[in-house]
N, C-alpha and C positions, 0 to 999 in steps of 0.2 A: 413407509407411508406417512409415520408421524412426523418425520422431518420434513416431508414435502408439504404436509398441511401447515407445519409451523412456518415454513418459509412463505407459503402463499399467503398466510394470515398476517405475517410481518409486512409483506408487499402492500397488502390492502389497508393495514393500518397507516403505513407511510404515505399512501396516496390520499387517504382521508385527512391525515394531519396536514399534508400539503395544501388541499383545498380549504381547510379550515384557516390556515395561515393567510392565504390568499384573500379569503372572505373578510377576515379580521382587518387586514391592510386597506381592502377596498378593491373590488374587481375592476372598477372603472379606471382608478389610478394606476393599478398594476398594467392593464391593458394599453393605456396611454403611454406609460414608460416604456412598455414593450414595443410599441409601434415607434416611438423616438429612437430605440437603440437600432432597430434594423437587423440585418442578417450578419453583417460582418463581425461584430463581437461574438456571435454565437459560432460562426465558423472558426474564429480564432480561438475560442475554447476547446473546440473539437480538435483543432491542429495540435494544441498543447498536449491534449488527451492522447493523441496518436504519438507525438514525440516522446512523451513519458513512457508509454509502452515499448517503443523502439529502444530507447536508451537503457532501460531495464533489461530488455533481452539481449542488447549487446553486452551489458555488464556481467550478465548471467553466462553468455557465451564465452568471454574472456575468463570467468571463473572455471568453467568447466574444462577450458584448455589448460588451465593451470594444474588441476587436478589429474588430468589425462583422461577425460572423457569427450571423444569426438562426436558431437551432436549438431545436427543441421539448425541453423539459425531460425528456420521456419518453425521447427517444433518447439523451439524455445520461446518464440513470439507468441505462438498460440496458447502455450502454457501459462505465459505471462498475463496474456488476456484474460484468461480463464480464473488465474488466481485473483486478479484485480476485480472480476465480477463476483467472486466469492466474498472478497473484503467488502464490498458494497453492500451484500445482503446480510453478512453476518455481524454479530455484536462486536466483532473486533475489526477497526479498521486497517490494521497493520499486520496481523498474523493469520487471519483466518484462511487465506487462499493458499498458504504455502504447501500443506498436505495435498491440496488439489493439484498443484503444478508438478510435485513430485510423482504422483500417481499418473497424471497424463503423460509425462515424458517417459516414465518407466515402461507404460503399457505400450506406448507407440514406437519406442526405440530398443527395449530390451535391456537397457542399462540397469544395473543393480541398484535398488532402491536406497541402500545405504550411502552409496556414493552420491547419488543424487541430492540426499539429504544433506550430505556435507556440503555440496555446493550451495545450497539454499542457505544453510546456517552461515556460511561464509559471507554470502551476500547480504545478509541481514545484519552482519557485524558491521560491514562497510556502510550500510544503510544507515544504521544507528549512529555511527561515528561522524558520517556526513550531516546527518539531520541534527545531531547535538551541536555541532558547529554553528550552523545556520540559525538554529531555535535560540542558542545562547546569545548570539549576536543580535538577532531581532528583539529578544526580551530586554536586553540591556538598552538597545536604542529606544524601545517603547517606553520602557520604564523611566528613562531620563526625560524624554520628550513629553510624557504625559503624567509626570510625577505629582503634579498639582491635582490631577483627576483621580488617577488609579489608587493613590494611598491617602485618599480623603472619602469621607461618606459621601454617598452610599457605595462607592466602589473599592472600599479598603480591602474587603475579603478577597475580590478579585485580583488586585494587585499583589496581595500577599501570596495568593494561590499560584499565580503565574511565576512569581519569583522562586518559590519553593519547588515548583515543577521544573524549571529550568536549572537550578541547583542540583535536584535529584538526577536529571538526565546527564548533566555534566559529570557527576560523581560515578553514574553507571558506566558512562563512556570511558572514563579513566580507569576503572575497575576491570572492564573488558579488555581493553588495550593492554594494560599491564600484566593481565593474566594469560594473554595469548603470547606476548613478547617473552614470558618466563616459561612457556611450555606448560601451563597449567591444563588440568582436564576437569573442570568443575562439574559437567554433567556426569562424567564417568564416576566422579567421587560421590554424587548424589545417589546414583543408582547403586553403588557398592554399599552405601549406608543403609538404603532401603532394603537390600538383600540380607544384610546382617540383622536388620530388625525383623524381617519376614522370611526367614530361611525356607519356609515351605514353598515359596513361589519359585518354582524351578526355572521359569522363562527368564527371571531376573539376571542370571549369569549370561545368558545368550545376548540379553539386551545389554548388559555391561560390555561385552566384548563389541558388541555393533557401535555402541557410544564411543568406546575407546578408538576404533577405527575411524570413525567420523571426525573426532576431536584430532586425531593425528593429522589427517588431511588438512584441517582448518590451521592448526599450529604451522604445519610445514609451510603452507603457502603464504601465510602471514610474515613468516621469517625468512623465506628463501625467494619468493617471487615478488620483489620490490616494485620494479617498474610495472608489471602487470597488475599488482594489488592496488598501486596508487592510481593507475588509469581508471580502474573499477570505482574507486573512491570518488575520482573526479567526475565520472559520469553519473553516479548517483547524486552527487552534490549538485550537479546542473538540474537533474529532475525536481529537486526541492526548490531550487531558484526559479524554475518555470512554475510551480505552484505558488511561490512567493509573489511573482509578478503577474499571475492570472487575473486578480481583480483589477490592477492597474491598467493592463492592457484591454479589458472588458470596458471598462468606463471610458478610457481614451478613445477607443473606437466607436463607442455608443454616444459620444457627445456630452457625456457628464464631466464634472470636475476631474482633473487630473490629480491622481494621489501622490503625495510626496512620499520619500524613503521611510520618514517616521511613520507616517500613516499606514504605509504597507506593512510595516513592521508590526504594528498594532492589530491589523486584521489578521496577519499569518499567525501571530502567537495566539489569538483568541480562537481562530479556525481550528489550528492543530490541537489546542487544549481541549476543545470540545469534541473533537474526533476521537479522543481517547476516552470519551464517556458515551460512545455509540452504543444506542438501545434500540434503534430502529435502522431499517436499510439506509445508508448514507446519512445516517444520524438526522433524519428528517424531523423537524419540530425543535429539538434541542440546538442543532447547529443554526437553524433559522433565527431563532431567537436571540442567540448569543451574536451572530454576525451582523444581524440587523441593528443591533444595539451598538456594535463597534462601528458600523457605517454611519450610523446617526452622530456618533461621537467625533467622527472625522469630517462631518458637514454634508454627508450624501442624504438624500432623501430616502425614506423607507421603501417607496415603490422601486426606486431605481436599484436599491440594493436587493429587492426580492427578484427582480428581473435577472440579475446576475445569478442568483441562487437557482433560478428556473433554468438557467442555462447549464448549470452544473449537473442539476437533475436530469436534464434531457440527455446529456451525453453518458451520465451513469446508466440511463435506461438503455441507450444504444449499446453500451458495453455488455450489459447483462444479457440483451436480446442476441447479440452476436455470439457470446459465449454459449448461450443456452442452445443455439442452433448448431453450433460446433460440437457440443456435448452430445446432442441429440443424434447427429451424424455417426459420431463414434460409438454411442449406445446401440445403434442399429447394427453397426458392423460387428459388435462384439457379442450382443445378446440375440440378435435376430437369427443366428445361424443355428440355434437349436442344440441338438447333439454335437454339432461339429464346431462349437463355440471355441473350445480351447484350441482347435486347429487353426481357426480363422484368426484368433489373436495371435498365434504363432506365425502365421503367414504375414500378418500385418508388421509384426516386429521384424521378421527377417527382411521383409521390403523395405522398411524404413532404415534398418541398420545397414543394408547394402547401398541404399541411396546416399546414406551418410558418408559411408567410405569413399563412394565415388564423387560427392559433392564437396567434401572438405578440401581445403588446400592451403 
């Protein structure tokens, strides 16, 4: 109950902050910019949102097949949508929805949670490596193109922070890749260390075995499934590119000035850095202030920038609404059966697993 209250409270806070930002900018100016933009850029942002979900689902499907889990694409697509919705609502824009994805697929297909977690961890590894590549390139381009601005007062701290963040992510990517190529099991080692420090926690041994099994899957796929792994890397890299070009496409279709590659790099770097500080759903307030400043720096008007942010919020709201509807239906199926709830879940699992075997080819 407390979790639901906290979630509802955060959504209300986000809506209030959004209204405040629009009021500060000017309602008439924002509505005028909204009218000038028209429907086309909003539809384009929605199409990109759908494309990102589909590519993530396809990458996850490839990963599941590499590990030996035949799961229907539809189940993975729905789970990806739910995970994205949870990421929008929770303080983490990158990791909050992964447990929800595992739980949904596990309950609807009957596949073991440990192996599903292996696929999600492997997917996050490729997502991290592909993100580091694009973020590093964008930071280098933005830093060189705006060095006279980012490394002078009053933006010196921002420029230094972006460089530190890019270097840190690059180092993390190198460490993760090197560890996997050498067959390391860092998570297993961490759990083993905790078990030695706290020997009375009996469940730690079982957790260590599960972590070992999960990391075995990850290491095996990275070192043996070359073509499949790099195809997953490529698909996830494309999703980052879609996010990269999203503001450029929006402003081009909306009649505003076309953004250059360097300007898109600056907007992308600032936006992704701010999402790492997500304090409200979809980082409302923090992301608005930072991106509006970046838009102003590249010559766009503040109302035009606000309209772009409203389009992002609109599709975030649609994503959350659709995911809530799906979870509501699933919740009725599992909980509404009363005493026969366990049997109902088993029936759902059997039905989906049977369909999986028939539908996979």
